[in-house]
PDBQT receptor file of N, H, CA, C and O in Angstrom, charges set to zero:
ATOM      1  N   UNK A   1      59.264   6.088  52.982  1.00  0.00    +0.000 N 
ATOM      2  CA  UNK A   1      58.874   6.776  53.847  1.00  0.00    +0.000 C 
ATOM      3  C   UNK A   1      57.315   6.067  54.060  1.00  0.00    +0.000 C 
ATOM      4  O   UNK A   1      56.993   5.669  55.179  1.00  0.00    +0.000 OA
ATOM      5  N   UNK A   2      56.615   5.975  53.182  1.00  0.00    +0.000 N 
ATOM      6  H   UNK A   2      56.877   6.298  52.272  1.00  0.00    +0.000 HD
ATOM      7  CA  UNK A   2      55.271   5.474  53.389  1.00  0.00    +0.000 C 
ATOM      8  C   UNK A   2      55.241   4.189  53.973  1.00  0.00    +0.000 C 
ATOM      9  O   UNK A   2      54.395   3.925  54.827  1.00  0.00    +0.000 OA
ATOM     10  N   UNK A   3      56.237   3.203  53.527  1.00  0.00    +0.000 N 
ATOM     11  H   UNK A   3      56.925   3.417  52.833  1.00  0.00    +0.000 HD
ATOM     12  CA  UNK A   3      55.939   1.900  53.984  1.00  0.00    +0.000 C 
ATOM     13  C   UNK A   3      56.474   1.901  55.428  1.00  0.00    +0.000 C 
ATOM     14  O   UNK A   3      56.059   0.982  56.134  1.00  0.00    +0.000 OA
ATOM     15  N   UNK A   4      57.198   2.649  55.900  1.00  0.00    +0.000 N 
ATOM     16  H   UNK A   4      57.535   3.396  55.327  1.00  0.00    +0.000 HD
ATOM     17  CA  UNK A   4      57.567   2.741  57.311  1.00  0.00    +0.000 C 
ATOM     18  C   UNK A   4      56.528   3.291  58.078  1.00  0.00    +0.000 C 
ATOM     19  O   UNK A   4      56.437   3.054  59.283  1.00  0.00    +0.000 OA
ATOM     20  N   UNK A   5      55.613   4.123  57.377  1.00  0.00    +0.000 N 
ATOM     21  H   UNK A   5      55.687   4.316  56.398  1.00  0.00    +0.000 HD
ATOM     22  CA  UNK A   5      54.646   4.728  58.052  1.00  0.00    +0.000 C 
ATOM     23  C   UNK A   5      53.559   3.925  58.468  1.00  0.00    +0.000 C 
ATOM     24  O   UNK A   5      52.939   4.051  59.524  1.00  0.00    +0.000 OA
ATOM     25  N   UNK A   6      53.331   2.954  57.427  1.00  0.00    +0.000 N 
ATOM     26  H   UNK A   6      53.835   2.852  56.569  1.00  0.00    +0.000 HD
ATOM     27  CA  UNK A   6      51.948   1.921  57.377  1.00  0.00    +0.000 C 
ATOM     28  C   UNK A   6      52.601   0.888  58.495  1.00  0.00    +0.000 C 
ATOM     29  O   UNK A   6      51.834   0.755  59.449  1.00  0.00    +0.000 OA
ATOM     30  N   UNK A   7      53.656   0.227  58.601  1.00  0.00    +0.000 N 
ATOM     31  H   UNK A   7      54.278   0.335  57.825  1.00  0.00    +0.000 HD
ATOM     32  CA  UNK A   7      54.287  -0.557  59.310  1.00  0.00    +0.000 C 
ATOM     33  C   UNK A   7      54.294  -0.447  60.920  1.00  0.00    +0.000 C 
ATOM     34  O   UNK A   7      54.184  -1.317  61.783  1.00  0.00    +0.000 OA
ATOM     35  N   UNK A   8      54.476   1.056  61.004  1.00  0.00    +0.000 N 
ATOM     36  H   UNK A   8      54.565   1.763  60.302  1.00  0.00    +0.000 HD
ATOM     37  CA  UNK A   8      54.382   1.226  62.556  1.00  0.00    +0.000 C 
ATOM     38  C   UNK A   8      53.101   1.212  63.541  1.00  0.00    +0.000 C 
ATOM     39  O   UNK A   8      52.053   1.765  63.206  1.00  0.00    +0.000 OA
ATOM     40  N   UNK A   9      53.223   0.670  64.547  1.00  0.00    +0.000 N 
ATOM     41  H   UNK A   9      54.074   0.221  64.819  1.00  0.00    +0.000 HD
ATOM     42  CA  UNK A   9      51.966   0.469  65.164  1.00  0.00    +0.000 C 
ATOM     43  C   UNK A   9      51.520   1.602  65.632  1.00  0.00    +0.000 C 
ATOM     44  O   UNK A   9      52.311   2.516  65.867  1.00  0.00    +0.000 OA
ATOM     45  N   UNK A  10      49.861   1.766  65.897  1.00  0.00    +0.000 N 
ATOM     46  H   UNK A  10      49.218   1.024  65.706  1.00  0.00    +0.000 HD
ATOM     47  CA  UNK A  10      49.203   3.040  66.195  1.00  0.00    +0.000 C 
ATOM     48  C   UNK A  10      49.232   2.937  67.571  1.00  0.00    +0.000 C 
ATOM     49  O   UNK A  10      49.399   1.856  68.136  1.00  0.00    +0.000 OA
ATOM     50  N   UNK A  11      49.066   4.096  68.211  1.00  0.00    +0.000 N 
ATOM     51  H   UNK A  11      48.931   4.974  67.751  1.00  0.00    +0.000 HD
ATOM     52  CA  UNK A  11      49.014   4.382  69.601  1.00  0.00    +0.000 C 
ATOM     53  C   UNK A  11      47.842   3.781  70.198  1.00  0.00    +0.000 C 
ATOM     54  O   UNK A  11      46.803   3.935  69.557  1.00  0.00    +0.000 OA
ATOM     55  N   UNK A  12      47.773   3.124  71.289  1.00  0.00    +0.000 N 
ATOM     56  H   UNK A  12      48.618   2.998  71.810  1.00  0.00    +0.000 HD
ATOM     57  CA  UNK A  12      46.358   2.595  71.660  1.00  0.00    +0.000 C 
ATOM     58  C   UNK A  12      45.575   3.812  72.532  1.00  0.00    +0.000 C 
ATOM     59  O   UNK A  12      45.552   3.918  73.758  1.00  0.00    +0.000 OA
ATOM     60  N   UNK A  13      44.989   4.629  71.615  1.00  0.00    +0.000 N 
ATOM     61  H   UNK A  13      45.008   4.543  70.619  1.00  0.00    +0.000 HD
ATOM     62  CA  UNK A  13      44.198   5.501  72.117  1.00  0.00    +0.000 C 
ATOM     63  C   UNK A  13      42.653   5.579  71.850  1.00  0.00    +0.000 C 
ATOM     64  O   UNK A  13      42.329   5.877  70.700  1.00  0.00    +0.000 OA
ATOM     65  N   UNK A  14      41.686   5.356  72.742  1.00  0.00    +0.000 N 
ATOM     66  H   UNK A  14      41.949   5.114  73.676  1.00  0.00    +0.000 HD
ATOM     67  CA  UNK A  14      40.305   5.306  72.679  1.00  0.00    +0.000 C 
ATOM     68  C   UNK A  14      39.818   4.036  72.114  1.00  0.00    +0.000 C 
ATOM     69  O   UNK A  14      38.842   3.967  71.368  1.00  0.00    +0.000 OA
ATOM     70  N   UNK A  15      40.511   3.063  72.483  1.00  0.00    +0.000 N 
ATOM     71  H   UNK A  15      41.304   3.119  73.089  1.00  0.00    +0.000 HD
ATOM     72  CA  UNK A  15      39.905   1.749  71.767  1.00  0.00    +0.000 C 
ATOM     73  C   UNK A  15      39.803   1.727  70.209  1.00  0.00    +0.000 C 
ATOM     74  O   UNK A  15      38.840   1.231  69.624  1.00  0.00    +0.000 OA
ATOM     75  N   UNK A  16      40.771   2.249  69.638  1.00  0.00    +0.000 N 
ATOM     76  H   UNK A  16      41.554   2.652  70.113  1.00  0.00    +0.000 HD
ATOM     77  CA  UNK A  16      40.979   2.152  68.205  1.00  0.00    +0.000 C 
ATOM     78  C   UNK A  16      40.478   3.411  67.422  1.00  0.00    +0.000 C 
ATOM     79  O   UNK A  16      40.646   3.451  66.203  1.00  0.00    +0.000 OA
ATOM     80  N   UNK A  17      39.859   4.454  68.092  1.00  0.00    +0.000 N 
ATOM     81  H   UNK A  17      39.722   4.421  69.082  1.00  0.00    +0.000 HD
ATOM     82  CA  UNK A  17      39.084   5.235  67.512  1.00  0.00    +0.000 C 
ATOM     83  C   UNK A  17      40.134   6.035  66.486  1.00  0.00    +0.000 C 
ATOM     84  O   UNK A  17      39.772   6.318  65.344  1.00  0.00    +0.000 OA
ATOM     85  N   UNK A  18      41.210   6.311  66.891  1.00  0.00    +0.000 N 
ATOM     86  H   UNK A  18      41.504   6.081  67.818  1.00  0.00    +0.000 HD
ATOM     87  CA  UNK A  18      42.278   6.965  66.190  1.00  0.00    +0.000 C 
ATOM     88  C   UNK A  18      42.245   6.346  64.807  1.00  0.00    +0.000 C 
ATOM     89  O   UNK A  18      41.889   6.941  63.790  1.00  0.00    +0.000 OA
ATOM     90  N   UNK A  19      42.659   5.069  64.878  1.00  0.00    +0.000 N 
ATOM     91  H   UNK A  19      42.948   4.585  65.705  1.00  0.00    +0.000 HD
ATOM     92  CA  UNK A  19      42.325   4.209  63.438  1.00  0.00    +0.000 C 
ATOM     93  C   UNK A  19      41.203   4.259  62.679  1.00  0.00    +0.000 C 
ATOM     94  O   UNK A  19      41.315   4.163  61.457  1.00  0.00    +0.000 OA
ATOM     95  N   UNK A  20      40.198   4.386  63.161  1.00  0.00    +0.000 N 
ATOM     96  H   UNK A  20      40.107   4.464  64.154  1.00  0.00    +0.000 HD
ATOM     97  CA  UNK A  20      38.714   4.314  62.613  1.00  0.00    +0.000 C 
ATOM     98  C   UNK A  20      38.682   5.672  61.816  1.00  0.00    +0.000 C 
ATOM     99  O   UNK A  20      38.260   5.657  60.660  1.00  0.00    +0.000 OA
ATOM    100  N   UNK A  21      39.107   6.829  62.386  1.00  0.00    +0.000 N 
ATOM    101  H   UNK A  21      39.449   6.840  63.325  1.00  0.00    +0.000 HD
ATOM    102  CA  UNK A  21      39.082   8.071  61.833  1.00  0.00    +0.000 C 
ATOM    103  C   UNK A  21      40.122   8.337  60.648  1.00  0.00    +0.000 C 
ATOM    104  O   UNK A  21      39.996   9.348  59.958  1.00  0.00    +0.000 OA
ATOM    105  N   UNK A  22      41.050   7.508  60.441  1.00  0.00    +0.000 N 
ATOM    106  H   UNK A  22      41.151   6.686  61.001  1.00  0.00    +0.000 HD
ATOM    107  CA  UNK A  22      42.083   7.401  59.499  1.00  0.00    +0.000 C 
ATOM    108  C   UNK A  22      41.640   6.734  58.345  1.00  0.00    +0.000 C 
ATOM    109  O   UNK A  22      41.904   7.138  57.213  1.00  0.00    +0.000 OA
ATOM    110  N   UNK A  23      40.981   5.737  58.582  1.00  0.00    +0.000 N 
ATOM    111  H   UNK A  23      40.766   5.409  59.502  1.00  0.00    +0.000 HD
ATOM    112  CA  UNK A  23      40.452   4.934  57.292  1.00  0.00    +0.000 C 
ATOM    113  C   UNK A  23      39.380   5.944  56.385  1.00  0.00    +0.000 C 
ATOM    114  O   UNK A  23      38.637   6.842  56.782  1.00  0.00    +0.000 OA
ATOM    115  N   UNK A  24      39.593   5.474  55.169  1.00  0.00    +0.000 N 
ATOM    116  H   UNK A  24      40.196   4.745  54.847  1.00  0.00    +0.000 HD
ATOM    117  CA  UNK A  24      38.727   6.321  54.125  1.00  0.00    +0.000 C 
ATOM    118  C   UNK A  24      37.584   5.260  53.744  1.00  0.00    +0.000 C 
ATOM    119  O   UNK A  24      37.908   4.128  53.387  1.00  0.00    +0.000 OA
ATOM    120  N   UNK A  25      36.446   5.593  53.816  1.00  0.00    +0.000 N 
ATOM    121  H   UNK A  25      36.183   6.513  54.107  1.00  0.00    +0.000 HD
ATOM    122  CA  UNK A  25      35.482   4.619  53.407  1.00  0.00    +0.000 C 
ATOM    123  C   UNK A  25      34.752   5.207  52.035  1.00  0.00    +0.000 C 
ATOM    124  O   UNK A  25      34.599   6.403  51.787  1.00  0.00    +0.000 OA
ATOM    125  N   UNK A  26      34.383   4.220  51.296  1.00  0.00    +0.000 N 
ATOM    126  H   UNK A  26      34.507   3.249  51.498  1.00  0.00    +0.000 HD
ATOM    127  CA  UNK A  26      33.636   4.503  50.177  1.00  0.00    +0.000 C 
ATOM    128  C   UNK A  26      32.190   4.973  50.568  1.00  0.00    +0.000 C 
ATOM    129  O   UNK A  26      31.786   4.599  51.670  1.00  0.00    +0.000 OA
ATOM    130  N   UNK A  27      31.384   5.730  49.814  1.00  0.00    +0.000 N 
ATOM    131  H   UNK A  27      31.712   6.034  48.919  1.00  0.00    +0.000 HD
ATOM    132  CA  UNK A  27      30.105   6.212  50.022  1.00  0.00    +0.000 C 
ATOM    133  C   UNK A  27      29.849   7.545  49.762  1.00  0.00    +0.000 C 
ATOM    134  O   UNK A  27      30.855   8.190  49.466  1.00  0.00    +0.000 OA
ATOM    135  N   UNK A  28      28.883   8.105  49.782  1.00  0.00    +0.000 N 
ATOM    136  H   UNK A  28      28.066   7.581  50.022  1.00  0.00    +0.000 HD
ATOM    137  CA  UNK A  28      28.350   9.516  49.600  1.00  0.00    +0.000 C 
ATOM    138  C   UNK A  28      28.747  10.406  50.876  1.00  0.00    +0.000 C 
ATOM    139  O   UNK A  28      28.275  10.133  51.980  1.00  0.00    +0.000 OA
ATOM    140  N   UNK A  29      29.623  11.471  50.692  1.00  0.00    +0.000 N 
ATOM    141  H   UNK A  29      30.006  11.694  49.796  1.00  0.00    +0.000 HD
ATOM    142  CA  UNK A  29      30.019  12.184  51.596  1.00  0.00    +0.000 C 
ATOM    143  C   UNK A  29      29.178  13.331  51.755  1.00  0.00    +0.000 C 
ATOM    144  O   UNK A  29      29.060  14.058  50.768  1.00  0.00    +0.000 OA
ATOM    145  N   UNK A  30      28.513  13.663  52.904  1.00  0.00    +0.000 N 
ATOM    146  H   UNK A  30      28.609  13.072  53.706  1.00  0.00    +0.000 HD
ATOM    147  CA  UNK A  30      27.747  14.815  53.260  1.00  0.00    +0.000 C 
ATOM    148  C   UNK A  30      28.433  15.795  54.097  1.00  0.00    +0.000 C 
ATOM    149  O   UNK A  30      29.147  15.398  55.018  1.00  0.00    +0.000 OA
ATOM    150  N   UNK A  31      28.269  17.136  53.843  1.00  0.00    +0.000 N 
ATOM    151  H   UNK A  31      27.689  17.459  53.095  1.00  0.00    +0.000 HD
ATOM    152  CA  UNK A  31      28.783  18.375  54.567  1.00  0.00    +0.000 C 
ATOM    153  C   UNK A  31      28.194  18.275  55.992  1.00  0.00    +0.000 C 
ATOM    154  O   UNK A  31      26.963  18.250  56.006  1.00  0.00    +0.000 OA
ATOM    155  N   UNK A  32      28.823  18.210  57.224  1.00  0.00    +0.000 N 
ATOM    156  H   UNK A  32      29.823  18.230  57.213  1.00  0.00    +0.000 HD
ATOM    157  CA  UNK A  32      28.104  18.453  58.498  1.00  0.00    +0.000 C 
ATOM    158  C   UNK A  32      27.323  19.365  58.703  1.00  0.00    +0.000 C 
ATOM    159  O   UNK A  32      26.419  19.153  59.511  1.00  0.00    +0.000 OA
ATOM    160  N   UNK A  33      27.397  20.443  58.160  1.00  0.00    +0.000 N 
ATOM    161  H   UNK A  33      28.132  20.616  57.503  1.00  0.00    +0.000 HD
ATOM    162  CA  UNK A  33      26.363  21.715  57.972  1.00  0.00    +0.000 C 
ATOM    163  C   UNK A  33      24.946  21.326  57.411  1.00  0.00    +0.000 C 
ATOM    164  O   UNK A  33      23.872  21.684  57.894  1.00  0.00    +0.000 OA
ATOM    165  N   UNK A  34      25.111  20.621  56.434  1.00  0.00    +0.000 N 
ATOM    166  H   UNK A  34      25.984  20.330  56.042  1.00  0.00    +0.000 HD
ATOM    167  CA  UNK A  34      23.706  20.103  55.902  1.00  0.00    +0.000 C 
ATOM    168  C   UNK A  34      23.102  19.045  56.875  1.00  0.00    +0.000 C 
ATOM    169  O   UNK A  34      21.893  18.992  57.097  1.00  0.00    +0.000 OA
ATOM    170  N   UNK A  35      23.890  18.320  57.365  1.00  0.00    +0.000 N 
ATOM    171  H   UNK A  35      24.872  18.363  57.184  1.00  0.00    +0.000 HD
ATOM    172  CA  UNK A  35      23.292  17.105  58.176  1.00  0.00    +0.000 C 
ATOM    173  C   UNK A  35      22.482  17.718  59.524  1.00  0.00    +0.000 C 
ATOM    174  O   UNK A  35      21.439  17.292  60.020  1.00  0.00    +0.000 OA
ATOM    175  N   UNK A  36      23.316  18.867  59.950  1.00  0.00    +0.000 N 
ATOM    176  H   UNK A  36      24.163  19.213  59.547  1.00  0.00    +0.000 HD
ATOM    177  CA  UNK A  36      22.741  19.814  61.099  1.00  0.00    +0.000 C 
ATOM    178  C   UNK A  36      21.470  20.664  60.749  1.00  0.00    +0.000 C 
ATOM    179  O   UNK A  36      20.400  20.761  61.350  1.00  0.00    +0.000 OA
ATOM    180  N   UNK A  37      21.895  21.223  59.643  1.00  0.00    +0.000 N 
ATOM    181  H   UNK A  37      22.764  21.144  59.155  1.00  0.00    +0.000 HD
ATOM    182  CA  UNK A  37      20.661  22.451  59.048  1.00  0.00    +0.000 C 
ATOM    183  C   UNK A  37      19.465  21.592  58.726  1.00  0.00    +0.000 C 
ATOM    184  O   UNK A  37      18.399  22.117  59.049  1.00  0.00    +0.000 OA
ATOM    185  N   UNK A  38      19.382  20.473  58.204  1.00  0.00    +0.000 N 
ATOM    186  H   UNK A  38      20.247  20.047  57.942  1.00  0.00    +0.000 HD
ATOM    187  CA  UNK A  38      18.006  19.844  57.603  1.00  0.00    +0.000 C 
ATOM    188  C   UNK A  38      17.103  19.637  58.730  1.00  0.00    +0.000 C 
ATOM    189  O   UNK A  38      15.925  19.993  58.676  1.00  0.00    +0.000 OA
ATOM    190  N   UNK A  39      17.736  18.948  59.975  1.00  0.00    +0.000 N 
ATOM    191  H   UNK A  39      18.693  18.659  60.019  1.00  0.00    +0.000 HD
ATOM    192  CA  UNK A  39      16.883  18.478  61.026  1.00  0.00    +0.000 C 
ATOM    193  C   UNK A  39      16.070  19.857  61.832  1.00  0.00    +0.000 C 
ATOM    194  O   UNK A  39      14.907  19.943  62.225  1.00  0.00    +0.000 OA
ATOM    195  N   UNK A  40      17.296  20.943  61.892  1.00  0.00    +0.000 N 
ATOM    196  H   UNK A  40      18.241  20.874  61.573  1.00  0.00    +0.000 HD
ATOM    197  CA  UNK A  40      16.787  22.158  62.526  1.00  0.00    +0.000 C 
ATOM    198  C   UNK A  40      15.927  22.821  61.555  1.00  0.00    +0.000 C 
ATOM    199  O   UNK A  40      15.130  23.518  62.183  1.00  0.00    +0.000 OA
ATOM    200  N   UNK A  41      15.764  22.899  60.476  1.00  0.00    +0.000 N 
ATOM    201  H   UNK A  41      16.411  22.333  59.965  1.00  0.00    +0.000 HD
ATOM    202  CA  UNK A  41      14.963  23.398  59.314  1.00  0.00    +0.000 C 
ATOM    203  C   UNK A  41      13.483  22.837  59.513  1.00  0.00    +0.000 C 
ATOM    204  O   UNK A  41      12.487  23.543  59.670  1.00  0.00    +0.000 OA
ATOM    205  N   UNK A  42      13.514  21.381  59.476  1.00  0.00    +0.000 N 
ATOM    206  H   UNK A  42      14.323  20.807  59.349  1.00  0.00    +0.000 HD
ATOM    207  CA  UNK A  42      12.376  20.537  59.595  1.00  0.00    +0.000 C 
ATOM    208  C   UNK A  42      11.538  20.951  60.812  1.00  0.00    +0.000 C 
ATOM    209  O   UNK A  42      10.346  21.170  60.598  1.00  0.00    +0.000 OA
ATOM    210  N   UNK A  43      12.099  21.112  62.304  1.00  0.00    +0.000 N 
ATOM    211  H   UNK A  43      13.068  20.934  62.478  1.00  0.00    +0.000 HD
ATOM    212  CA  UNK A  43      11.786  21.500  63.573  1.00  0.00    +0.000 C 
ATOM    213  C   UNK A  43      11.047  22.695  63.340  1.00  0.00    +0.000 C 
ATOM    214  O   UNK A  43       9.835  22.705  63.559  1.00  0.00    +0.000 OA
ATOM    215  N   UNK A  44      11.735  23.857  62.857  1.00  0.00    +0.000 N 
ATOM    216  H   UNK A  44      12.719  23.849  62.680  1.00  0.00    +0.000 HD
ATOM    217  CA  UNK A  44      11.148  25.243  62.509  1.00  0.00    +0.000 C 
ATOM    218  C   UNK A  44      10.206  25.083  61.728  1.00  0.00    +0.000 C 
ATOM    219  O   UNK A  44       9.277  25.838  62.016  1.00  0.00    +0.000 OA
ATOM    220  N   UNK A  45      10.012  24.455  60.877  1.00  0.00    +0.000 N 
ATOM    221  H   UNK A  45      10.767  23.843  60.644  1.00  0.00    +0.000 HD
ATOM    222  CA  UNK A  45       8.859  24.376  59.811  1.00  0.00    +0.000 C 
ATOM    223  C   UNK A  45       7.572  24.010  60.662  1.00  0.00    +0.000 C 
ATOM    224  O   UNK A  45       6.515  24.636  60.754  1.00  0.00    +0.000 OA
ATOM    225  N   UNK A  46       7.999  22.701  61.317  1.00  0.00    +0.000 N 
ATOM    226  H   UNK A  46       8.857  22.193  61.242  1.00  0.00    +0.000 HD
ATOM    227  CA  UNK A  46       6.694  22.157  61.913  1.00  0.00    +0.000 C 
ATOM    228  C   UNK A  46       6.243  23.011  63.114  1.00  0.00    +0.000 C 
ATOM    229  O   UNK A  46       5.051  23.072  63.415  1.00  0.00    +0.000 OA
ATOM    230  N   UNK A  47       7.091  23.597  63.723  1.00  0.00    +0.000 N 
ATOM    231  H   UNK A  47       8.060  23.548  63.478  1.00  0.00    +0.000 HD
ATOM    232  CA  UNK A  47       6.810  24.583  64.687  1.00  0.00    +0.000 C 
ATOM    233  C   UNK A  47       6.019  25.846  63.949  1.00  0.00    +0.000 C 
ATOM    234  O   UNK A  47       4.964  26.190  64.482  1.00  0.00    +0.000 OA
ATOM    235  N   UNK A  48       6.326  26.353  63.107  1.00  0.00    +0.000 N 
ATOM    236  H   UNK A  48       7.183  26.074  62.674  1.00  0.00    +0.000 HD
ATOM    237  CA  UNK A  48       5.885  27.235  62.540  1.00  0.00    +0.000 C 
ATOM    238  C   UNK A  48       4.184  26.762  61.541  1.00  0.00    +0.000 C 
ATOM    239  O   UNK A  48       3.257  27.515  61.241  1.00  0.00    +0.000 OA
ATOM    240  N   UNK A  49       4.311  25.586  61.322  1.00  0.00    +0.000 N 
ATOM    241  H   UNK A  49       5.064  24.975  61.565  1.00  0.00    +0.000 HD
ATOM    242  CA  UNK A  49       2.973  25.186  60.947  1.00  0.00    +0.000 C 
ATOM    243  C   UNK A  49       2.029  24.937  62.044  1.00  0.00    +0.000 C 
ATOM    244  O   UNK A  49       0.835  25.052  61.768  1.00  0.00    +0.000 OA
ATOM    245  N   UNK A  50       2.275  24.697  62.933  1.00  0.00    +0.000 N 
ATOM    246  H   UNK A  50       3.245  24.603  63.158  1.00  0.00    +0.000 HD
ATOM    247  CA  UNK A  50       1.582  24.381  63.967  1.00  0.00    +0.000 C 
ATOM    248  C   UNK A  50       0.796  25.418  64.765  1.00  0.00    +0.000 C 
ATOM    249  O   UNK A  50      -0.334  25.296  65.237  1.00  0.00    +0.000 OA
ATOM    250  N   UNK A  51       1.885  26.791  64.837  1.00  0.00    +0.000 N 
ATOM    251  H   UNK A  51       2.803  26.890  64.453  1.00  0.00    +0.000 HD
ATOM    252  CA  UNK A  51       1.577  27.985  65.309  1.00  0.00    +0.000 C 
ATOM    253  C   UNK A  51       0.577  28.778  64.358  1.00  0.00    +0.000 C 
ATOM    254  O   UNK A  51      -0.450  29.278  64.818  1.00  0.00    +0.000 OA
ATOM    255  N   UNK A  52       0.902  28.869  63.072  1.00  0.00    +0.000 N 
ATOM    256  H   UNK A  52       1.735  28.464  62.698  1.00  0.00    +0.000 HD
ATOM    257  CA  UNK A  52      -0.076  29.287  62.008  1.00  0.00    +0.000 C 
ATOM    258  C   UNK A  52      -1.044  28.672  61.381  1.00  0.00    +0.000 C 
ATOM    259  O   UNK A  52      -1.799  29.184  60.555  1.00  0.00    +0.000 OA
ATOM    260  N   UNK A  53      -1.044  27.091  61.916  1.00  0.00    +0.000 N 
ATOM    261  H   UNK A  53      -0.430  26.675  62.587  1.00  0.00    +0.000 HD
ATOM    262  CA  UNK A  53      -2.330  26.513  61.140  1.00  0.00    +0.000 C 
ATOM    263  C   UNK A  53      -3.351  26.174  62.408  1.00  0.00    +0.000 C 
ATOM    264  O   UNK A  53      -4.404  25.556  62.251  1.00  0.00    +0.000 OA
ATOM    265  N   UNK A  54      -2.929  26.621  63.554  1.00  0.00    +0.000 N 
ATOM    266  H   UNK A  54      -2.073  27.123  63.681  1.00  0.00    +0.000 HD
ATOM    267  CA  UNK A  54      -3.956  25.991  64.681  1.00  0.00    +0.000 C 
ATOM    268  C   UNK A  54      -5.107  26.919  64.562  1.00  0.00    +0.000 C 
ATOM    269  O   UNK A  54      -4.995  28.142  64.474  1.00  0.00    +0.000 OA
ATOM    270  N   UNK A  55      -6.164  26.291  64.565  1.00  0.00    +0.000 N 
ATOM    271  H   UNK A  55      -6.255  25.298  64.636  1.00  0.00    +0.000 HD
ATOM    272  CA  UNK A  55      -7.590  27.095  64.518  1.00  0.00    +0.000 C 
ATOM    273  C   UNK A  55      -8.056  27.780  65.780  1.00  0.00    +0.000 C 
ATOM    274  O   UNK A  55      -9.121  28.397  65.791  1.00  0.00    +0.000 OA
TER     275      UNK A  55
């Protein structure tokens, strides 16, 4: 069954994005929550520093 699934053509949707997300790549995987929370945290810290440390 797996050979039949691999040999079947993929549907033409969004210029091959479907196949892009199906492919597994090597590398370090990061949780999306971390990717979003780090920049938000840095922005909040910089705003707090600007407000609290302005003479």
